[in-house]
N, C-alpha and C positions, 0 to 999 in steps of 0.2 A: 504494500500500500504506500503510495507516494503522497504524503500530506503537503498541501500548499500552506505557505506561511499566512497567518491572519492578515487581513486587510486593515491597516491602521489609518485613521484620519483624525485630524484635530477636532475636538469637541469644544464648541464655543463656551459652554458653561464651565468646563474644566479650566479653560484658559482664563476665565474671569476669576475663578477661585484662586488659581495660582498667582494672579496679579494682586490679590489681597493677602498673600501669605509671604512672610519674611523668614529667612533662615537666620538662626542666631546661635551664639555661643556665649557662655559665661566664662570670664577669665579673671582670676584663676578659676579653674574648673571646680565645681562643687555639685553635690546632688541637690536637686530641687523637687519640690512638690508642685506638680503642674497647676493645680487649682490655686494654690497660694501665690505662685508667680504670676498667673493670669490676673488675679485680683490686684496684685501690686502694680502690674503694668497698666491696668485699666485706671487705677487711681492716680498714678504718677503722670500718665499721659492725658488724663482727663478725657478719655475717649467717650464718644457718644453712644457706643454700642458694646457688645460683648467681645471679649478677647479670649481666644482659645490658645493654650500652649500645650504642645506635645513634645516629650523627650524622644529623640530619635537615636539611632545608633551612633556610637563613638562620641557621645556627649553633645551632639548637635541638638538644637531646639527648633521647633516650628511654631511661629507666631501667626495666628490667623485672625483677621479683622473682618467686620461685616460691611465696612465702607472704605472707599479710597482715601478719604480725608484722614481717618484714623491711622491708616497704614502709612501715609506720607508723614504725619506727625511723628510716628515711631521711627521712621527711617531717617528723617532730616532733623529732628528736634533734640537729639542727644547732646552730650553723652548721657547714657543711662547707667545706673548702678543698682545692684541688688546684693544686699548683705556684704558690703565691702568688696564686691566684684563688679567688673565691667560687664555690661550686656552689649555684645557686638552684634549688629544687625546688618543684613544684606538682602538684596532682592535675589530671588531664585533666577538662575541663568538657564538657558536652553540645555546646557550640559547637565544640569541638576534635576531637571524635570523628567518625569517618567512618561513614556508614551502611553496614552490611554486608548484602549480599544473600544470602539463604538459597538455596542451590543444590539 
């Protein structure tokens, strides 16, 4: 059986979500509670909406916002600190995003 590779195409909704998501690191590295860090970021940045934080592999963090303005404030308004550590933020680049299969 000769299987064909799946047909991948960009999904507009996924691109929108990625645009509202920042990659982050805490330096020096420390363990964090996702909910506590999300609440801290929301209060410090005075965001108008919910902030979601996920701990990824190798100590990376994912910060998701519900609107573009909050995302821009986080990206451009720093420097940000959490428990005596820097919060380093950057936009996701094409090399960091996963291909999403349209089902």
